[in-house]
Backbone as CSV, one residue per row, in Angstrom:
resi,resn,N_x,N_y,N_z,CA_x,CA_y,CA_z,C_x,C_y,C_z
1,UNK,0.837,-1.190,0.000,0.000,0.000,0.000,0.883,1.256,0.000
2,UNK,0.508,2.237,-0.757,1.281,3.471,-0.873,1.241,4.250,0.439
3,UNK,2.380,4.830,0.767,2.452,5.654,1.973,1.706,6.964,1.750
4,UNK,1.087,7.434,2.830,0.380,8.720,2.789,1.412,9.841,2.616
5,UNK,1.038,10.855,1.895,1.921,12.002,1.702,2.063,12.767,3.015
6,UNK,3.269,13.226,3.296,3.552,13.963,4.521,3.949,15.405,4.201
7,UNK,3.080,16.350,4.562,3.391,17.768,4.340,4.611,18.174,5.170
8,UNK,4.787,17.531,6.328,5.940,17.844,7.188,7.246,17.468,6.474
9,UNK,7.282,16.285,5.878,8.468,15.879,5.110,8.608,16.759,3.866
10,UNK,7.487,17.106,3.275,7.493,17.977,2.103,8.076,19.351,2.410
11,UNK,7.829,19.845,3.631,8.382,21.141,4.042,9.907,21.091,4.058
12,UNK,10.458,19.958,4.521,11.924,19.798,4.538,12.469,19.748,3.116
13,UNK,11.762,19.056,2.246,12.186,18.979,0.835,12.142,20.380,0.222
14,UNK,11.064,21.116,0.486,10.951,22.478,-0.056,12.119,23.332,0.432
15,UNK,12.406,23.241,1.728,13.476,24.062,2.301,14.824,23.751,1.654
16,UNK,15.119,22.472,1.426,16.437,22.114,0.887,16.516,22.193,-0.631
17,UNK,15.409,21.967,-1.329,15.465,21.877,-2.795,14.811,23.038,-3.544
18,UNK,13.892,23.750,-2.901,13.067,24.723,-3.639,13.177,26.164,-3.144
19,UNK,13.423,26.340,-1.835,13.302,27.675,-1.241,14.366,28.660,-1.716
20,UNK,15.456,28.176,-2.294,16.435,29.128,-2.817,15.869,29.871,-4.033
21,UNK,14.865,29.308,-4.707,14.286,29.951,-5.901,12.810,30.336,-5.759
22,UNK,12.094,29.773,-4.778,10.651,30.003,-4.651,10.250,30.377,-3.228
23,UNK,9.181,31.168,-3.116,8.506,31.416,-1.841,7.077,30.908,-1.992
24,UNK,6.403,30.655,-0.860,5.034,30.128,-0.913,4.009,31.009,-0.209
25,UNK,4.466,31.960,0.608,3.527,32.745,1.401,2.849,33.821,0.554
26,UNK,1.637,34.179,0.969,0.895,35.225,0.265,1.703,36.518,0.269
27,UNK,1.854,37.125,-0.895,2.602,38.362,-1.014,4.115,38.174,-0.977
28,UNK,4.563,36.915,-0.946,5.999,36.635,-0.921,6.646,37.090,-2.219
29,UNK,7.945,37.373,-2.161,8.629,37.877,-3.354,8.900,36.792,-4.384
30,UNK,9.032,37.212,-5.622,9.565,36.319,-6.649,11.063,36.270,-6.423
31,UNK,11.663,35.134,-6.647,13.122,35.008,-6.579,13.547,34.635,-7.996
32,UNK,14.471,33.669,-8.120,14.815,33.194,-9.459,13.579,32.549,-10.097
33,UNK,12.742,31.932,-9.256,11.463,31.369,-9.693,10.329,32.182,-9.076
34,UNK,9.102,31.980,-9.564,7.967,32.767,-9.061,7.517,32.353,-7.663
35,UNK,6.864,33.285,-6.967,6.174,32.968,-5.724,5.063,31.982,-6.082
36,UNK,4.858,30.960,-5.252,3.914,29.888,-5.580,2.567,29.998,-4.875
37,UNK,2.335,31.095,-4.151,1.061,31.229,-3.446,-0.103,31.223,-4.440
38,UNK,-1.077,30.360,-4.190,-2.287,30.326,-5.011,-2.131,29.665,-6.374
39,UNK,-1.016,28.954,-6.604,-0.811,28.391,-7.942,-1.596,27.104,-8.199
40,UNK,-2.057,26.418,-7.142,-2.836,25.188,-7.334,-4.122,25.506,-8.077
41,UNK,-4.394,24.782,-9.142,-5.601,25.000,-9.920,-5.495,26.164,-10.896
42,UNK,-4.320,26.753,-10.984,-4.098,27.885,-11.896,-3.267,27.407,-13.084
43,UNK,-3.418,28.054,-14.202,-2.629,27.717,-15.384,-1.198,28.212,-15.199
44,UNK,-0.245,27.481,-15.744,1.158,27.865,-15.625,1.421,29.225,-16.251
45,UNK,2.440,29.902,-15.726,2.853,31.188,-16.292,1.964,32.351,-15.947
46,UNK,1.258,32.301,-14.810,0.253,33.329,-14.501,0.549,34.224,-13.300
47,UNK,1.630,34.002,-12.555,1.887,34.850,-11.374,2.246,36.265,-11.831
48,UNK,1.530,37.247,-11.313,1.770,38.645,-11.681,3.189,39.067,-11.339
49,UNK,3.821,39.773,-12.261,5.122,40.358,-11.985,6.308,39.437,-12.160
50,UNK,6.084,38.210,-12.647,7.201,37.297,-12.877,7.385,37.098,-14.381
51,UNK,8.635,37.100,-14.816,8.946,36.939,-16.234,9.152,35.460,-16.565
52,UNK,8.104,34.834,-17.067,8.147,33.406,-17.404,8.750,33.174,-18.779
53,UNK,9.253,31.951,-18.977,9.701,31.552,-20.311,8.471,31.426,-21.211
54,UNK,8.682,31.563,-22.512,7.582,31.391,-23.470,7.007,29.984,-23.332
55,UNK,7.868,29.005,-23.098,7.423,27.609,-22.962,6.430,27.477,-21.809
56,UNK,6.722,28.120,-20.702,5.844,28.038,-19.540,4.518,28.737,-19.819
57,UNK,4.577,29.920,-20.398,3.353,30.678,-20.680,2.456,29.960,-21.684
58,UNK,3.076,29.302,-22.670,2.304,28.660,-23.743,1.913,27.220,-23.447
59,UNK,2.414,26.652,-22.358,2.196,25.223,-22.098,0.740,24.870,-21.830
60,UNK,-0.012,25.800,-21.229,-1.410,25.523,-20.919,-1.602,24.544,-19.777
61,UNK,-0.547,24.237,-19.029,-0.638,23.276,-17.920,-1.456,23.883,-16.783
62,UNK,-2.404,23.105,-16.274,-3.155,23.493,-15.079,-2.491,22.777,-13.908
63,UNK,-2.032,23.534,-12.924,-1.310,22.924,-11.811,-2.243,22.229,-10.833
64,UNK,-2.015,20.945,-10.675,-2.747,20.104,-9.737,-1.829,18.968,-9.313
65,UNK,-2.327,18.060,-8.506,-1.490,16.973,-8.003,-0.867,16.142,-9.131
66,UNK,-1.650,15.783,-10.122,-1.138,14.923,-11.197,-0.100,15.635,-12.065
67,UNK,-0.389,16.878,-12.453,0.562,17.596,-13.312,1.848,17.892,-12.543
68,UNK,1.731,18.258,-11.272,2.929,18.525,-10.469,3.751,17.258,-10.267
69,UNK,3.074,16.132,-10.045,3.772,14.861,-9.833,4.653,14.546,-11.047
70,UNK,4.104,14.739,-12.237,4.865,14.477,-13.467,5.934,15.552,-13.697
71,UNK,5.580,16.812,-13.506,6.506,17.927,-13.731,7.725,17.835,-12.812
72,UNK,7.482,17.574,-11.535,8.572,17.579,-10.550,9.554,16.423,-10.714
73,UNK,9.177,15.419,-11.477,10.118,14.324,-11.734,11.255,14.809,-12.633
74,UNK,10.914,15.621,-13.645,11.921,16.119,-14.581,11.344,17.336,-15.310
75,UNK,11.455,18.524,-14.690,10.821,19.723,-15.265,11.208,20.016,-16.715
76,UNK,12.477,19.853,-17.063,12.915,20.184,-18.430,12.342,19.216,-19.465
77,UNK,12.118,17.976,-19.073,11.524,17.000,-19.992,10.012,17.257,-20.119
78,UNK,9.369,17.576,-19.003,7.926,17.799,-18.989,7.542,19.061,-19.748
79,UNK,8.338,20.120,-19.571,8.035,21.407,-20.198,9.289,21.885,-20.939
80,UNK,9.432,21.424,-22.174,10.621,21.759,-22.963,10.723,23.274,-23.139
81,UNK,11.901,23.827,-22.788,12.105,25.260,-22.907,11.897,26.019,-21.614
82,UNK,11.515,25.322,-20.526,11.361,26.013,-19.243,12.715,26.542,-18.788
83,UNK,12.704,27.645,-18.040,13.979,28.147,-17.525,14.253,27.639,-16.111
84,UNK,13.380,26.751,-15.621,13.615,26.153,-14.303,14.799,25.203,-14.410
85,UNK,15.832,25.442,-13.610,17.068,24.656,-13.709,17.084,23.436,-12.795
86,UNK,16.032,23.229,-12.040,15.947,22.109,-11.108,15.936,20.774,-11.853
87,UNK,16.762,19.833,-11.408,16.886,18.528,-12.074,15.678,17.628,-11.847
88,UNK,14.960,17.836,-10.765,13.776,17.028,-10.489,13.942,16.146,-9.267
89,UNK,12.834,15.570,-8.827,12.814,14.629,-7.706,12.461,13.262,-8.268
90,UNK,13.405,12.338,-8.233,13.186,11.023,-8.840,12.274,10.122,-8.007
91,UNK,12.304,10.266,-6.668,11.519,9.377,-5.798,10.063,9.822,-5.743
92,UNK,9.139,8.926,-6.113,7.710,9.271,-6.089,7.238,9.768,-4.717
93,UNK,7.720,9.168,-3.628,7.280,9.592,-2.294,7.723,11.019,-1.994
94,UNK,8.929,11.384,-2.426,9.397,12.766,-2.237,8.478,13.745,-2.962
95,UNK,8.070,13.390,-4.177,7.175,14.268,-4.938,5.819,14.380,-4.253
96,UNK,5.288,13.262,-3.763,3.997,13.288,-3.057,4.079,14.157,-1.811
97,UNK,5.174,14.021,-1.051,5.342,14.805,0.173,5.447,16.294,-0.155
98,UNK,6.234,16.627,-1.174,6.389,18.032,-1.563,5.056,18.610,-2.023
99,UNK,4.303,17.874,-2.802,2.996,18.339,-3.281,2.049,18.556,-2.100
100,UNK,2.068,17.647,-1.108,1.225,17.829,0.081,1.575,19.126,0.803
101,UNK,2.879,19.401,0.908,3.313,20.654,1.543,2.884,21.871,0.716
102,UNK,3.105,21.818,-0.586,2.747,22.946,-1.449,1.244,23.229,-1.400
103,UNK,0.469,22.173,-1.407,-0.981,22.325,-1.384,-1.413,23.036,-0.091
104,UNK,-0.792,22.659,1.007,-1.119,23.216,2.310,-0.586,24.643,2.478
105,UNK,0.628,24.887,2.034,1.296,26.154,2.329,1.011,27.261,1.318
106,UNK,0.593,26.899,0.114,0.414,27.927,-0.919,-1.050,28.187,-1.240
107,UNK,-1.945,27.567,-0.472,-3.379,27.705,-0.765,-3.931,29.049,-0.357
108,UNK,-4.772,29.570,-1.224,-5.390,30.883,-0.963,-6.473,30.753,0.097
């Protein structure tokens, strides 16, 4: 049976792998990557004030658990032309945990 996703473990993953480029709090600044507050259920490339790659803006991806699970495994393969330099999270449980944290911490 699959392990339940842990937002607590996801927070640690975010801190070590994502926080150098992203923030999640409402009104948080854009860094190298966009602030992620409110991105669940939103189309990619939509955060105000962030300069997205054409690939991201044109992808039409709606961010949800399934799209994030696939994207976070290998962002450059999932969205060719993205400027996100992150190599990805190969372990499915790590992706589930990170998504649980993102869902909890970035929700409007």
